[in-house]
C-alpha positions, 0 to 999 in steps of 0.5 A: 104614663103621665097625663100630659104625655098621654094627652099628647100621644093618645088623646090628641090623635083620638080626638082629631079622629073622632071630632074631625079637627084638622089642626092639633091646636083645635083639640080641647085641652085643660087650661087650669084647675081651681080648688076651693074651700068655702069657709061658710060653716066655720066662719066664726069657729076658731082655727077653721080659716087656718085649717082651710089654708093649711089643707090647700097648701098641703094638697097643691103646694101653693098658698091659697088666696082668700075670697071676700064677700062682695056684698052683705047678706043679712040672712047668712050673717055675712058682711061685705069684705068678710073672708068667705072662702079660700082658693088655689088656681093651678096651671101648666105642669102643676095642674097636670101633676094635680090632675094625675094625683086626683084621678089615680090616687085621690078619687079611688080613695074617696069613701063609697066612690062609684064614679063621677056623674056625666052631669058634672061636665057643664055645657062649656066642657068644664068639670066640677067635682065636690069632695065631702072630705079632703082626706082623700089626698095622701098629703092630708093626714087624718091624725094631723087635722081637727076639722074635716073640710069639703073641697070643690075642684073645677077643671077648666078646658078650651072645649066649646061643647059639653060633648068635647069636654066629656070626651076629653075627660074620658080619654084622659082616664077620669072614672065616670059612672057609665064610662064606655 
C-alpha cells in the first residue's frame, strides 16, 4: 500500500482515536521532505560540487539549489557567498513517493542499519535522518560515482509536539529501534 493511501485509510483514524482529534484536518501530516548535502569536506576538490548535484538529481528527480555562506568564517576557510551545500525540497506526491522509497528501499539497504533512534524526532515533531552514504538509494549506482557523499534528510510535519510526530512516523511504518 502506498504511504499516501496508508495515511488516509489507517493513520488518520488511528491518530484521531489515540489523540482525540475531532477534525481530520487537525491530524498531523507531512508537509515537506528536504534533502541536503554539505560541500564542506570537498569544497576545494574538483568535481565534488558536480557529484553532489548529480546525486541529488538522481535521487529526487529535481535540480538542487546551492546554498551560500551568509558570513565569512576564517577558521573554516569559508568566505561570504561561497557555495557550501546543495539542497532539494520535495512536496506533495513527490514527497510521498520519496518517503515510501526511503522507508521501504533505502533504509533497509543501509549497512549495519538497526533502526532509527527516537531522538531523531525533535520537539516540533519533525524527523532528521543522516545517512553516511547516498548509495542506499537504488538510483545511485556505486560504479558510476567517484565520491561517496553523506546525505541529510529532514521531514517536516504539522505536528505540534514530539509525541504526535513520533506517533505519525511510527504509524507510517518508519523503522524505529524500539518500535512497539
